[in-house]
C-alpha positions as CSV (number, residue, x, y, z in Angstrom):
1,M,-30.9,13.5,10.0
2,K,-32.3,15.8,7.2
3,R,-29.7,14.7,4.6
4,I,-30.6,10.9,5.3
5,A,-34.4,11.5,4.8
6,L,-33.3,13.8,1.7
7,I,-31.2,10.8,0.1
8,L,-34.0,8.4,0.8
9,A,-36.7,10.8,-0.8
10,V,-34.6,11.2,-3.7
11,A,-34.1,7.4,-4.0
12,A,-37.7,6.6,-3.7
13,L,-38.6,9.1,-6.4
14,A,-35.8,7.8,-8.6
15,S,-37.0,4.2,-8.2
16,C,-40.5,4.8,-9.3
17,G,-39.3,5.1,-13.2
18,A,-41.5,7.7,-14.5
19,D,-39.2,7.8,-17.7
20,G,-38.1,4.8,-18.8
21,A,-36.9,1.6,-17.0
22,P,-37.5,1.8,-13.2
23,F,-34.6,2.2,-11.0
24,T,-33.9,-0.5,-8.4
25,P,-32.9,0.6,-5.0
26,S,-30.2,-0.8,-2.9
27,A,-28.6,-0.4,0.5
28,N,-25.6,-1.8,2.3
29,V,-24.4,-1.9,6.0
30,G,-21.3,-3.1,7.2
31,L,-19.1,-3.8,10.5
32,S,-15.6,-4.4,10.3
33,V,-13.1,-5.3,13.1
34,G,-9.2,-4.4,12.6
35,S,-6.2,-3.2,14.6
36,N,-7.8,0.2,14.9
37,G,-11.1,-1.1,16.5
38,V,-14.7,-1.3,15.0
39,S,-15.8,0.5,12.5
40,T,-19.1,0.7,10.7
41,G,-20.3,1.9,7.1
42,A,-23.2,2.3,5.2
43,S,-24.4,2.9,2.0
44,V,-27.7,3.5,-0.3
45,G,-28.1,3.9,-4.0
46,A,-30.2,3.1,-7.1
47,S,-29.6,1.7,-10.6
48,N,-31.5,1.0,-13.7
49,G,-28.5,-1.0,-15.3
50,T,-27.0,1.7,-17.3
51,V,-27.2,4.8,-14.8
52,S,-26.8,4.2,-11.3
53,F,-25.7,6.5,-8.1
54,G,-25.2,6.2,-4.4
55,V,-24.2,7.9,-1.3
56,G,-21.8,6.2,1.2
57,L,-22.0,7.3,5.0
């Protein structure tokens, strides 16, 4: 839980864009069904066009 809170805090601070263009936050949640059962995935990140970073969970 602390890891998720830290990631969200960093993404929020990065999205304010204090130096230069603002970062745009992004998030993705997925659910897939296959022969091995149901699996979930999630990712969060931010991008300003030239620089982007993200974390997949």
